[in-house]
C-alpha positions as CSV (number, residue, x, y, z in Angstrom):
1,M,2.2,-80.0,121.8
2,D,3.4,-76.4,121.9
3,F,1.4,-75.4,118.8
4,S,-1.7,-76.9,120.3
5,L,-1.3,-75.0,123.5
6,S,-0.2,-71.7,121.8
7,R,-3.4,-71.4,119.8
8,I,-5.8,-71.6,122.9
9,T,-6.9,-68.0,123.7
10,F,-8.6,-68.8,127.0
11,L,-5.4,-70.0,128.7
12,N,-2.7,-67.7,129.9
13,T,1.0,-68.4,129.4
14,Q,1.6,-69.8,132.9
15,E,-1.4,-72.2,132.4
16,K,0.0,-73.4,129.1
17,L,3.4,-74.0,130.7
18,S,1.6,-76.0,133.4
19,L,-0.3,-78.1,131.0
20,A,2.9,-78.7,128.9
21,G,4.4,-80.4,131.9
22,K,1.3,-82.5,132.7
23,V,0.2,-83.8,129.3
24,K,2.4,-86.2,127.3
25,S,1.4,-85.5,123.7
26,P,-0.8,-83.4,121.4
27,E,-3.0,-86.4,120.9
28,D,-3.5,-86.8,124.6
29,F,-4.3,-83.1,124.9
30,S,-6.9,-83.2,122.1
31,K,-8.8,-85.9,124.1
32,L,-9.2,-83.8,127.2
33,S,-12.6,-82.2,127.9
34,L,-12.9,-78.6,128.9
35,D,-13.7,-79.7,132.5
36,E,-10.5,-81.8,132.5
37,I,-8.4,-78.8,131.3
38,S,-10.1,-76.6,134.0
39,A,-9.2,-79.2,136.7
40,L,-5.5,-79.3,135.5
41,V,-5.0,-75.6,135.7
42,S,-7.4,-75.0,138.7
43,R,-9.6,-72.4,136.9
44,T,-13.0,-72.6,135.2
45,F,-13.8,-71.2,131.8
46,P,-17.6,-70.7,131.6
47,K,-17.6,-68.9,128.2
48,A,-14.8,-70.9,126.5
49,Q,-15.4,-73.1,123.5
50,W,-13.2,-76.2,123.1
51,N,-12.9,-78.8,120.3
52,G,-9.8,-80.9,120.9
53,E,-9.8,-82.7,117.6
54,K,-10.1,-79.5,115.6
55,N,-7.4,-77.9,117.7
56,L,-5.1,-80.8,116.9
57,R,-5.8,-80.5,113.1
58,E,-5.2,-76.8,113.0
59,A,-2.0,-77.0,115.0
60,A,-0.7,-79.6,112.6
61,K,-1.5,-77.3,109.7
62,E,0.3,-74.4,111.4
63,L,3.4,-76.5,112.0
64,E,3.5,-77.6,108.3
65,V,3.2,-74.0,107.1
66,C,6.1,-73.0,109.4
67,R,8.3,-75.7,108.1
68,R,7.4,-74.9,104.4
69,M,7.9,-71.2,104.8
70,K,11.0,-71.6,107.0
71,I,9.3,-69.8,109.9
72,G,10.9,-70.3,113.2
73,W,9.4,-70.2,116.7
74,L,10.6,-69.7,120.2
75,K,9.0,-71.1,123.3
76,I,9.0,-68.8,126.4
77,T,11.4,-71.3,128.1
78,D,13.9,-71.2,125.2
79,P,17.2,-69.4,125.9
80,E,16.9,-67.4,122.7
81,Y,13.5,-66.0,123.8
82,P,14.0,-62.2,124.4
83,A,14.3,-61.7,128.2
84,M,12.7,-58.2,128.0
85,L,9.5,-59.8,126.6
86,K,9.2,-62.0,129.6
87,T,8.4,-58.8,131.7
88,L,4.9,-58.7,130.2
89,T,2.1,-59.7,132.4
90,N,1.1,-62.4,129.8
91,P,4.0,-62.8,127.3
92,P,3.5,-64.9,124.2
93,Y,3.9,-68.7,124.9
94,L,5.3,-69.0,121.4
95,L,7.0,-66.2,119.5
96,F,7.1,-66.8,115.7
97,Y,9.8,-65.2,113.6
98,R,11.4,-64.9,110.2
99,G,14.9,-63.6,109.9
100,N,18.0,-63.2,112.1
101,L,17.7,-63.9,115.8
102,E,20.9,-61.9,116.4
103,A,18.8,-58.8,116.4
104,F,17.4,-59.8,119.8
105,G,20.9,-59.6,121.3
106,Q,21.4,-55.9,120.4
107,K,20.6,-52.8,122.4
108,S,17.2,-51.5,121.2
109,V,14.9,-48.6,120.9
110,S,11.2,-48.7,120.0
111,V,9.9,-46.0,117.6
112,V,6.2,-45.3,117.2
113,G,3.9,-42.6,115.9
114,T,1.0,-41.7,113.8
115,R,0.3,-42.9,110.2
116,Q,-0.1,-39.2,109.2
117,L,3.4,-38.0,109.8
118,S,4.3,-34.4,108.9
119,P,7.2,-33.9,106.4
120,G,9.4,-32.9,109.3
121,G,8.3,-36.0,111.3
122,K,9.3,-38.2,108.4
123,K,12.7,-36.7,108.1
124,A,13.2,-36.8,111.9
125,G,12.2,-40.5,112.1
126,L,14.4,-41.5,109.2
127,V,17.5,-39.7,110.6
128,F,16.8,-41.0,114.1
129,A,16.6,-44.6,112.9
130,K,19.8,-44.2,110.8
131,D,21.8,-42.8,113.7
132,A,20.6,-45.5,116.1
133,V,21.5,-48.3,113.7
134,K,25.0,-46.7,113.1
135,D,25.4,-46.8,116.8
136,G,24.7,-50.5,116.9
137,V,21.1,-50.1,118.2
138,C,18.2,-52.2,116.9
139,V,15.1,-50.2,115.9
140,V,11.8,-51.8,116.9
141,S,8.5,-50.8,115.4
142,G,5.3,-52.2,114.0
143,L,5.6,-52.1,110.2
144,A,2.5,-49.8,109.9
145,N,2.3,-46.9,107.5
146,G,3.7,-43.6,108.7
147,A,6.1,-43.5,111.7
148,D,6.7,-47.3,111.8
149,G,7.5,-47.5,108.1
150,V,9.8,-44.5,108.3
151,A,11.7,-46.1,111.3
152,H,12.2,-49.4,109.5
153,K,13.2,-47.7,106.3
154,G,15.9,-45.7,108.0
155,A,17.4,-48.8,109.4
156,V,17.3,-50.7,106.1
157,E,18.7,-47.7,104.2
158,T,21.7,-47.6,106.6
159,Y,22.4,-51.3,105.8
160,Y,22.4,-50.5,102.0
161,D,24.5,-47.4,102.7
162,F,27.1,-49.6,104.3
163,L,27.1,-51.9,101.4
164,E,27.5,-49.1,98.8
165,E,30.4,-47.7,100.8
166,G,32.1,-51.1,100.5
167,K,32.5,-51.5,104.2
168,E,33.6,-55.0,105.3
169,T,30.9,-55.2,108.0
170,K,27.2,-54.6,107.5
171,A,25.4,-51.9,109.4
172,P,25.9,-52.7,113.1
173,G,22.2,-52.2,114.2
174,K,19.2,-54.1,112.8
175,T,15.5,-53.6,112.8
176,I,12.6,-55.7,114.2
177,A,9.1,-55.4,112.9
178,V,6.3,-56.7,115.2
179,L,3.4,-57.8,113.0
180,P,-0.2,-57.2,114.1
181,G,-1.4,-60.4,112.5
182,S,-0.1,-63.9,111.7
183,I,3.5,-64.4,110.9
184,D,2.8,-65.5,107.3
185,K,0.9,-62.3,106.4
186,I,2.4,-58.8,105.9
187,L,0.2,-56.0,107.0
188,P,-0.2,-53.5,105.4
189,A,0.2,-55.1,102.0
190,N,2.1,-52.1,100.6
191,H,4.9,-52.9,103.0
192,M,5.7,-56.2,101.4
193,K,8.9,-54.8,99.8
194,L,9.9,-53.2,103.1
195,A,9.4,-56.5,105.0
196,E,11.7,-58.2,102.4
197,D,14.3,-55.6,102.9
198,I,14.2,-56.0,106.6
199,L,15.0,-59.7,106.2
200,K,17.7,-59.0,103.7
201,S,19.4,-56.5,106.0
202,G,19.6,-59.1,108.8
203,G,16.5,-57.9,110.7
204,L,13.5,-59.8,112.1
205,L,9.8,-60.1,111.5
206,I,8.0,-61.4,114.6
207,S,4.5,-62.2,115.7
208,E,2.8,-64.0,118.6
209,Y,0.3,-65.4,116.0
210,A,0.9,-68.6,114.2
211,P,0.4,-68.9,110.4
212,M,-3.2,-68.6,109.2
213,T,-4.5,-67.0,112.4
214,P,-7.5,-64.9,111.4
215,M,-6.9,-61.1,111.9
216,A,-8.8,-59.3,114.6
217,T,-8.9,-55.6,115.4
218,W,-7.7,-56.1,118.9
219,H,-4.5,-57.6,117.6
220,Y,-3.1,-54.1,116.9
221,V,-3.4,-53.2,120.6
222,Q,-1.8,-56.5,121.6
223,R,1.0,-55.8,119.1
224,N,1.8,-52.5,120.8
225,R,2.6,-54.2,124.1
226,I,5.3,-56.2,122.5
227,I,6.8,-53.2,120.8
228,A,7.0,-51.5,124.2
229,A,8.4,-54.5,125.9
230,L,11.3,-55.1,123.5
231,S,13.1,-51.9,124.4
232,P,14.2,-50.0,127.4
233,A,12.8,-46.8,125.9
234,T,10.1,-45.8,123.4
235,V,10.4,-42.7,121.2
236,V,7.2,-41.1,119.9
237,L,7.6,-39.2,116.6
238,E,4.1,-37.7,116.4
239,A,0.9,-38.9,118.0
240,P,-2.5,-37.2,118.1
241,N,-4.9,-37.7,121.0
242,G,-6.1,-41.3,121.4
243,S,-3.7,-42.8,118.9
244,G,-2.3,-46.3,119.0
245,A,1.2,-44.8,119.6
246,L,0.0,-43.5,123.0
247,I,-1.4,-46.9,123.9
248,T,2.2,-48.1,123.4
249,V,3.4,-45.3,125.7
250,D,1.0,-46.6,128.4
251,Y,2.3,-50.1,128.0
252,A,5.9,-48.8,128.3
253,L,5.2,-46.8,131.4
254,E,3.4,-49.7,133.0
255,M,6.6,-51.8,132.6
256,G,8.8,-49.0,134.0
257,R,10.4,-48.2,130.6
258,D,11.5,-44.7,129.5
259,V,9.3,-42.8,127.1
260,M,10.4,-39.8,125.0
261,F,8.7,-37.5,122.6
262,H,10.4,-36.1,119.5
263,E,10.0,-32.3,118.9
264,S,8.2,-33.1,115.7
265,C,5.2,-34.1,117.9
266,F,4.6,-30.4,118.6
267,C,5.1,-28.9,115.1
268,E,2.3,-26.8,113.6
269,Y,1.4,-29.6,111.1
270,A,1.0,-32.1,114.0
271,K,-1.1,-29.6,116.0
272,K,-3.4,-29.0,113.1
273,I,-3.9,-32.8,112.5
274,N,-4.6,-33.2,116.2
275,E,-7.3,-30.5,116.2
276,G,-9.3,-32.5,113.7
277,V,-8.7,-35.7,115.6
278,K,-9.9,-34.2,118.8
279,K,-13.2,-33.1,117.2
280,N,-13.9,-36.6,116.0
281,L,-13.0,-38.0,119.4
282,E,-15.4,-35.6,121.1
283,I,-18.2,-36.9,118.9
284,E,-17.3,-40.5,119.7
285,Y,-17.1,-39.7,123.4
286,N,-20.5,-38.0,123.4
287,N,-21.9,-41.0,121.7
288,K,-20.3,-43.2,124.4
289,K,-18.1,-45.1,122.0
290,I,-14.8,-44.2,123.7
291,S,-13.6,-43.5,127.2
292,R,-12.7,-40.1,128.6
293,H,-9.0,-41.3,128.8
294,K,-8.8,-41.8,125.1
295,L,-10.3,-38.4,124.5
296,E,-8.0,-36.6,126.8
297,V,-4.7,-38.4,126.7
298,S,-2.1,-36.5,124.7
299,S,1.6,-36.1,124.0
300,E,1.5,-32.8,125.8
301,Q,0.1,-34.3,128.9
302,Y,2.9,-36.9,129.1
303,V,5.5,-34.2,128.7
304,Q,3.7,-32.1,131.4
305,D,4.0,-35.2,133.6
306,G,7.8,-35.4,133.0
307,A,8.5,-37.2,129.8
308,P,11.5,-35.8,128.0
309,V,11.4,-34.0,124.6
310,I,14.2,-34.8,122.3
311,K,15.4,-33.4,119.0
312,N,17.6,-36.3,117.6
313,Y,19.3,-39.6,118.5
314,E,22.2,-37.8,120.2
315,D,19.7,-36.0,122.4
316,Y,17.9,-39.3,123.1
317,C,21.2,-40.8,124.4
318,K,21.7,-37.8,126.7
319,A,18.1,-38.0,127.9
320,L,18.6,-41.6,128.9
321,A,21.3,-40.5,131.4
322,E,19.3,-37.7,132.9
323,M,17.1,-37.8,136.0
324,P,13.4,-38.1,135.1
325,G,11.6,-34.8,134.6
326,T,14.7,-32.6,134.4
327,R,14.1,-31.2,131.0
328,S,10.3,-31.5,130.4
329,A,9.4,-28.3,132.3
330,N,11.7,-26.1,130.2
331,K,10.5,-27.8,127.0
332,I,6.9,-27.0,127.8
333,K,7.8,-23.3,127.9
334,Q,10.0,-23.4,124.8
335,L,7.5,-25.3,122.6
336,N,4.4,-23.4,123.9
337,L,2.6,-26.7,124.4
338,F,-0.4,-25.4,126.2
339,D,-1.0,-22.1,124.4
């Protein structure tokens, strides 16, 4: 029943929970008409398409793939389902995973940024992730190239460092990769080895999409909300105007989470990359392909509004304890952000 409900995109999570309590079996659910579903949840779906028999067949296939690939899943009502994820407006009804659920029980920090990291940004992200893991903190990111990959790599390398040093315990912190597509497909493909290492190191691969779910471009944005939700704070390594990392920032702020920007965001390399990005965004805006918000939103603007700027993990820990906005004004002057 849960697989049948999970794959329906026109129902929200609360409606799925309601139906789960009203319909006895997947077979009974497959026999319902769209009008009957509407009546049960007290909402109409004028543009929705529904084929109950097809949904039942596809759900059975997804369940079989999960069993064959040893893919686990958590229902939103399960005690192991991460509590922080429930703070989303519409959290996943089912969360699919591969790996060690113990990672959900650790303190966490989300790390995001551009795919075009500067050399300094790469080093900063790697060191930040390593220091966080050594401190028992789980590093959450999205497995993308650039900042995401660097963050996961830092966590994994710390695990292997502990093994090489012959320590009795493994690295205390883990890493969680939130996949943009279905749980059975690693994207990008060049991170297959990294995904394997995440699992070997005791980490997790998670997705709200069941096996064989077709990839859609909007999945990337949806993935960002989960990255933001899983941690009390999100750290941005580098993020040009309009980037996906800044979408994650917006999600984090909407949920009342802390957001911090690493000093690498404002290095000369990052500024040069951003100049080219802004020119392209201006063209898209003039052609009415993007909103003014996407054109104008920037790391500098968030700092001007009070987001802290940090230089490393130790500084991050200090910033968590500070009053909001206490350091951003000085950092604006020090880094010449608006020159």
